[in-house]
C-alpha positions as CSV (number, residue, x, y, z in Angstrom):
1,X,19.2,22.4,10.6
2,X,18.9,19.9,13.3
3,X,15.3,18.3,13.1
4,X,13.6,17.2,16.3
5,X,12.1,13.8,15.1
6,X,9.5,14.0,17.8
7,X,7.9,16.9,16.4
8,X,8.8,17.0,12.7
9,X,10.1,15.2,9.8
10,X,12.6,15.8,7.1
11,X,10.4,18.8,5.8
12,X,11.3,22.2,7.1
13,X,7.7,22.8,8.7
14,X,7.0,21.2,12.1
15,X,5.2,17.8,12.1
16,X,1.5,18.1,12.5
17,X,-0.9,20.2,10.2
18,X,-0.2,23.0,7.9
19,X,-3.3,23.9,5.9
20,X,-2.9,26.0,2.8
21,X,-6.5,26.8,2.5
22,X,-8.7,24.7,5.0
23,X,-11.8,26.4,3.7
24,X,-11.5,24.1,0.5
25,X,-10.4,20.7,2.5
26,X,-13.1,18.1,2.8
27,X,-14.3,17.9,6.2
28,X,-13.7,14.9,8.3
29,X,-11.1,12.8,9.9
30,X,-8.1,11.2,8.6
31,X,-6.9,7.5,9.7
32,X,-3.6,6.2,9.5
33,X,-1.3,3.7,11.3
34,X,2.5,4.4,11.6
35,X,4.5,1.7,10.2
36,X,6.9,1.9,12.9
37,X,4.3,1.9,15.5
38,X,3.4,-1.0,18.1
39,X,-0.3,-1.1,16.8
40,X,-1.5,2.3,17.1
41,X,-4.0,3.5,14.7
42,X,-5.1,7.3,14.8
43,X,-8.0,9.4,13.4
44,X,-7.0,13.0,13.4
45,X,-9.0,15.9,12.8
46,X,-8.3,18.8,10.3
47,X,-6.5,20.7,12.8
48,X,-4.4,17.7,13.4
49,X,-5.9,16.8,16.9
50,X,-6.2,13.1,17.8
51,X,-9.9,12.3,17.8
52,X,-9.6,8.5,18.3
53,X,-7.0,6.0,18.8
54,X,-6.8,2.3,18.6
55,X,-4.1,0.2,20.6
56,X,-3.8,-3.1,18.9
57,X,-1.8,-6.3,19.7
58,X,0.3,-6.4,16.5
59,X,2.2,-3.6,14.4
60,X,0.6,-3.0,11.2
61,X,0.9,-5.1,8.4
62,X,0.7,-2.9,6.8
63,X,-2.5,-0.5,7.4
64,X,-6.1,-0.3,8.3
65,X,-9.5,1.1,7.0
66,X,-13.0,1.6,8.2
67,X,-15.7,-0.9,7.2
68,X,-19.2,0.4,6.4
69,X,-20.5,-1.1,10.0
70,X,-17.8,1.5,11.7
71,X,-15.2,-1.1,12.5
72,X,-11.6,-1.1,11.8
73,X,-10.4,-3.7,9.3
74,X,-6.4,-4.0,10.1
75,X,-3.8,-5.9,8.7
76,X,-1.3,-7.0,11.5
77,X,2.4,-8.1,11.5
78,X,2.7,-11.0,13.4
79,X,6.2,-12.6,14.5
80,X,5.6,-16.0,13.3
81,X,7.8,-17.2,10.3
82,X,7.3,-20.9,9.9
83,X,9.4,-21.0,6.7
84,X,12.8,-19.4,7.1
85,X,13.3,-19.2,3.1
86,X,11.6,-16.1,2.4
87,X,12.2,-13.0,0.1
88,X,15.2,-10.5,1.6
89,X,12.5,-7.9,2.4
90,X,9.9,-10.4,3.8
91,X,10.3,-8.8,7.4
92,X,9.1,-5.4,6.1
93,X,6.1,-6.2,4.2
94,X,4.8,-9.4,5.8
95,X,1.4,-9.3,7.7
96,X,0.4,-12.7,9.1
97,X,-3.2,-11.7,10.6
98,X,-6.4,-9.8,9.6
99,X,-8.4,-8.2,12.3
100,X,-11.9,-6.7,12.4
101,X,-11.8,-4.4,15.5
102,X,-14.9,-2.4,17.0
103,X,-14.6,1.2,18.2
104,X,-13.4,0.4,21.8
105,X,-10.7,-1.8,20.1
106,X,-12.1,-5.4,20.9
107,X,-11.3,-7.9,18.2
108,X,-14.5,-9.2,16.7
109,X,-12.8,-11.4,13.9
110,X,-9.3,-12.6,13.3
111,X,-7.9,-14.6,10.7
112,X,-4.2,-15.8,10.7
113,X,-1.9,-16.9,7.6
114,X,1.7,-17.1,7.9
115,X,2.1,-16.0,4.0
116,X,-0.3,-13.0,4.2
117,X,1.5,-9.8,3.0
118,X,0.8,-6.1,2.3
119,X,-3.0,-5.9,1.8
120,X,-6.4,-7.3,2.2
121,X,-9.9,-6.1,1.3
122,X,-13.4,-7.0,2.8
123,X,-15.6,-7.9,-0.4
124,X,-19.1,-7.0,-1.0
125,X,-20.2,-10.6,-0.5
126,X,-18.9,-10.6,3.0
127,X,-15.7,-12.7,2.2
128,X,-12.2,-11.3,2.4
129,X,-9.6,-11.3,-0.3
130,X,-6.0,-10.9,0.9
131,X,-2.4,-11.3,-0.5
132,X,-0.3,-14.2,0.1
133,X,3.0,-15.6,-1.4
134,X,4.2,-19.0,-2.9
135,X,7.3,-20.3,-4.4
136,X,7.1,-20.5,-8.3
137,X,7.6,-24.0,-9.4
138,X,11.2,-24.8,-10.1
139,X,10.8,-25.5,-13.9
140,X,9.0,-22.3,-14.2
141,X,11.3,-20.3,-12.4
142,X,14.2,-21.4,-14.7
143,X,12.3,-19.7,-17.5
144,X,11.7,-16.3,-15.9
145,X,13.6,-13.8,-17.7
146,X,15.6,-10.8,-16.2
147,X,16.9,-9.8,-12.8
148,X,20.5,-9.9,-11.4
149,X,21.8,-13.6,-12.1
150,X,22.1,-15.7,-8.9
151,X,20.1,-13.7,-6.7
152,X,17.2,-16.2,-6.1
153,X,16.9,-16.8,-2.2
154,X,18.3,-20.4,-1.8
155,X,17.3,-21.0,-5.4
156,X,13.7,-20.0,-4.8
157,X,11.7,-17.4,-6.7
158,X,8.6,-16.3,-5.3
159,X,5.2,-14.8,-6.4
160,X,1.9,-13.4,-5.1
161,X,-1.2,-15.6,-4.6
162,X,-4.6,-14.3,-3.8
163,X,-6.8,-16.1,-1.6
164,X,-10.6,-15.4,-0.9
165,X,-11.8,-16.7,2.4
166,X,-15.3,-16.9,4.2
167,X,-15.9,-15.1,7.6
168,X,-15.4,-18.8,8.9
169,X,-11.9,-18.7,7.4
170,X,-12.4,-21.3,4.6
171,X,-10.5,-20.8,1.5
172,X,-13.0,-20.6,-1.4
173,X,-11.0,-19.1,-4.2
174,X,-7.3,-18.9,-5.2
175,X,-5.5,-17.2,-7.8
176,X,-1.7,-17.7,-8.5
177,X,0.1,-15.0,-10.3
178,X,2.8,-17.3,-11.8
179,X,-0.1,-19.2,-13.5
180,X,-1.2,-16.1,-15.4
181,X,1.9,-14.1,-16.1
182,X,4.6,-14.9,-18.8
183,X,8.0,-15.7,-17.9
184,X,9.2,-14.0,-21.4
185,X,6.8,-11.1,-21.6
186,X,6.9,-10.2,-17.9
187,X,10.6,-10.2,-16.9
188,X,12.1,-9.0,-14.0
189,X,13.7,-5.7,-14.3
190,X,17.5,-6.1,-14.9
191,X,18.4,-4.2,-11.7
192,X,16.1,-6.2,-9.5
193,X,16.7,-9.5,-7.3
194,X,15.5,-12.6,-8.9
195,X,14.0,-13.8,-5.5
196,X,10.6,-12.3,-6.5
197,X,8.9,-12.4,-9.8
198,X,5.5,-10.8,-9.0
199,X,4.8,-9.1,-5.8
200,X,1.7,-7.1,-5.4
201,X,1.0,-4.5,-2.8
202,X,-2.6,-4.1,-3.5
203,X,-5.9,-6.0,-3.8
204,X,-9.1,-4.3,-4.4
205,X,-12.5,-5.1,-5.5
206,X,-14.0,-3.3,-8.8
207,X,-17.6,-2.6,-9.3
208,X,-18.1,-5.6,-11.5
209,X,-16.7,-8.0,-8.7
210,X,-13.1,-8.2,-10.3
211,X,-10.0,-7.6,-8.6
212,X,-7.2,-5.0,-9.3
213,X,-3.7,-5.9,-8.3
214,X,-0.4,-4.1,-8.4
215,X,2.7,-6.0,-9.3
216,X,5.2,-3.3,-7.8
217,X,8.5,-4.8,-9.0
218,X,7.1,-5.4,-12.5
219,X,5.5,-1.8,-12.7
220,X,2.4,-3.7,-13.8
221,X,-1.4,-3.0,-12.8
222,X,-3.9,-6.0,-13.8
223,X,-7.3,-6.8,-13.4
224,X,-8.5,-10.4,-12.9
225,X,-11.9,-11.7,-13.6
226,X,-12.9,-13.8,-10.4
227,X,-15.3,-16.2,-12.5
228,X,-12.5,-17.2,-15.0
229,X,-9.2,-16.2,-13.4
230,X,-8.2,-14.4,-16.6
231,X,-6.3,-11.2,-16.7
232,X,-8.7,-8.8,-18.4
233,X,-6.7,-5.6,-18.3
234,X,-3.1,-4.6,-17.9
235,X,-1.2,-1.6,-17.7
236,X,2.6,-1.3,-17.3
237,X,5.9,1.3,-18.2
238,X,6.2,3.8,-19.0
239,X,2.8,4.6,-17.7
240,X,3.6,3.3,-14.3
241,X,6.6,2.8,-12.3
242,X,6.6,0.9,-9.0
243,X,3.1,1.9,-8.6
244,X,0.9,1.6,-5.4
245,X,-2.8,1.3,-4.6
246,X,-4.5,1.2,-7.8
247,X,-8.2,1.2,-7.4
248,X,-11.7,2.0,-9.2
249,X,-13.3,5.4,-9.0
250,X,-17.0,5.8,-9.1
251,X,-16.6,7.0,-12.9
252,X,-15.0,3.8,-13.7
253,X,-11.4,5.2,-14.0
254,X,-8.3,4.0,-12.0
255,X,-6.7,6.0,-9.6
256,X,-3.0,5.2,-8.9
257,X,-0.1,6.4,-7.0
258,X,2.8,6.3,-9.3
259,X,6.0,6.1,-7.2
260,X,8.4,6.8,-10.2
261,X,11.6,5.2,-8.6
262,X,12.5,3.5,-11.7
263,X,10.4,5.5,-14.2
264,X,11.0,5.4,-18.0
265,X,8.9,8.4,-18.6
266,X,11.2,11.0,-16.8
267,X,15.0,11.3,-16.6
268,X,14.8,11.5,-12.7
269,X,12.8,9.9,-9.8
270,X,9.8,11.5,-9.0
271,X,6.1,10.7,-7.9
272,X,2.7,11.7,-9.2
273,X,-0.8,10.6,-8.8
274,X,-2.7,9.6,-12.0
275,X,-6.4,9.0,-12.9
276,X,-6.4,6.7,-16.0
277,X,-9.5,6.2,-18.3
278,X,-9.8,2.5,-18.2
279,X,-10.7,1.8,-21.7
280,X,-8.2,4.1,-23.4
281,X,-5.4,3.8,-20.6
282,X,-4.9,7.7,-21.1
283,X,-4.2,9.9,-18.1
284,X,-7.2,12.0,-17.6
285,X,-6.0,13.8,-14.5
286,X,-2.4,14.0,-12.8
287,X,-0.7,15.5,-9.8
288,X,2.9,16.4,-9.8
289,X,4.8,19.0,-7.7
290,X,6.7,21.8,-9.3
291,X,9.6,21.1,-9.5
292,X,8.5,17.3,-9.8
293,X,11.4,15.9,-7.6
294,X,9.9,17.8,-4.6
295,X,7.2,15.1,-4.2
296,X,8.8,11.6,-4.3
297,X,8.1,8.4,-2.3
298,X,10.1,5.5,-3.8
299,X,8.0,3.0,-1.9
300,X,4.7,2.4,-0.3
301,X,2.1,5.3,-0.4
302,X,-1.3,6.0,-2.1
303,X,-4.2,8.2,-3.0
304,X,-8.0,8.8,-2.2
305,X,-10.3,10.6,-4.2
306,X,-12.7,12.6,-1.8
307,X,-16.4,13.3,-2.4
308,X,-15.7,17.0,-3.0
309,X,-13.4,16.1,-5.7
310,X,-10.0,16.7,-4.0
311,X,-7.5,14.0,-3.5
312,X,-6.0,12.7,-0.2
313,X,-2.3,11.8,-1.0
314,X,-0.2,9.6,1.3
315,X,3.6,10.4,0.4
316,X,4.3,7.4,2.4
317,X,8.0,7.1,2.8
318,X,8.0,10.5,4.7
319,X,4.9,10.1,6.6
320,X,3.3,13.1,4.8
321,X,-0.4,13.2,4.2
322,X,-1.9,16.1,2.1
323,X,-4.8,17.0,0.3
324,X,-5.1,18.7,-3.3
325,X,-7.6,20.4,-5.1
326,X,-8.4,19.3,-8.8
327,X,-6.2,22.2,-9.9
328,X,-3.2,20.6,-7.7
329,X,-3.3,23.1,-5.0
330,X,-2.5,21.9,-1.5
331,X,-5.4,22.7,0.9
332,X,-4.4,20.6,3.8
333,X,-1.2,18.7,5.0
334,X,-0.3,16.7,7.9
335,X,3.2,14.9,8.7
336,X,3.0,12.0,11.0
337,X,5.0,13.0,14.0
338,X,5.6,9.5,15.3
339,X,9.2,8.3,14.5
340,X,10.8,5.0,15.4
341,X,12.8,2.0,14.0
342,X,11.2,-0.4,11.6
343,X,9.9,-3.6,13.5
344,X,11.3,-6.3,11.4
345,X,10.1,-9.9,11.3
346,X,11.5,-12.9,9.2
347,X,14.4,-13.1,7.2
348,X,15.1,-9.4,7.0
349,X,18.4,-8.9,9.1
350,X,19.9,-5.8,10.6
351,X,22.1,-3.8,8.2
352,X,25.0,-1.5,8.9
353,X,24.1,2.3,9.2
354,X,23.6,3.6,5.9
355,X,23.8,0.2,4.0
356,X,19.8,0.0,4.0
357,X,17.2,2.7,3.5
358,X,15.5,0.8,6.5
359,X,18.0,1.4,9.3
360,X,17.6,4.5,11.6
361,X,14.3,6.2,12.4
362,X,11.3,6.6,10.0
363,X,7.9,8.1,10.3
364,X,6.5,6.0,7.3
365,X,2.9,5.5,6.6
366,X,1.7,2.8,4.1
367,X,-1.7,4.4,3.3
368,X,-4.3,6.8,4.8
369,X,-8.0,7.5,4.4
370,X,-10.3,10.4,5.1
371,X,-13.8,10.0,6.4
372,X,-16.7,12.1,6.6
373,X,-18.2,13.0,10.2
374,X,-21.4,11.3,8.9
375,X,-19.2,8.1,8.5
376,X,-18.2,8.3,12.2
377,X,-21.4,8.2,14.3
378,X,-19.1,7.6,17.6
379,X,-17.6,11.3,17.1
380,X,-20.9,13.1,16.6
């Protein structure tokens, strides 16, 4: 079947909404930013209609969400790359700027950092934490185990750094992953390039002020104490595999999109969403499809627990946003209808057709969020 990419994605149903039982869906609006867009951010209602749109000056780097004041907090992908030595995929996951934008699309706050990537979060104290990257010191880099030999980038290995900044942009706290991970106990998986030791795709604040990070290539989630810098909690394989967006639920448990591209708990790729008891690290709730391989995103993605107990899931690689009840029943579904090529920046270069998963056209979404009507006074 030939698929019209302007109207649908790889699924056999048309792009847009396909509710299974809309009476069980959490009422509200879903926010997402197409990764292939030029800076468009959409709020759609449960019928798939666009209720509001922002047109921002930069493509997403890599997503946005609404702050309690109603403004949009947005990671932007800027074209500047002052240091040409970067990991091969840098052009895909780089950011470069953080924006706070009002309902009318006017920027009320902006911060730039050339090494920003993947994620950032506005903290409860009014500061902002964001992910950055630095080269691992050469002496330590030589001790890091694993990875494909000889695949450093011009001899360098990179790792994530977290910075906390004030509203004025002053860095007041920094945490370097290479100072807290173990080159022997936290090896690079054998099939992966050695250019990156630990790259996080998530930074989120917990109720106690700690930060949770997701080292995707290590299949490792950690919690960092902002007072001491110590890693106070960690979970890795086989519980998670290439995971995204771990964050704390109101009950203290941790919700994670477990991508499953390199899973050690299954014989085939499959994704799932899991809720972990933080104390026991036991899975207390899980969503998988039946058969499991029908639900799979090898990169990006996320999940949000909604106030009615349902879970909004972003199956990012395919631009599929869907809501499931606690029983696993799909009650709402939307497929991003906006397709286009990835806008690369930095070291990543074009590859021959079929040689890279990032050639061709995509409708990928990094992360999506549902907001109640009461959270959006401008739409009342």
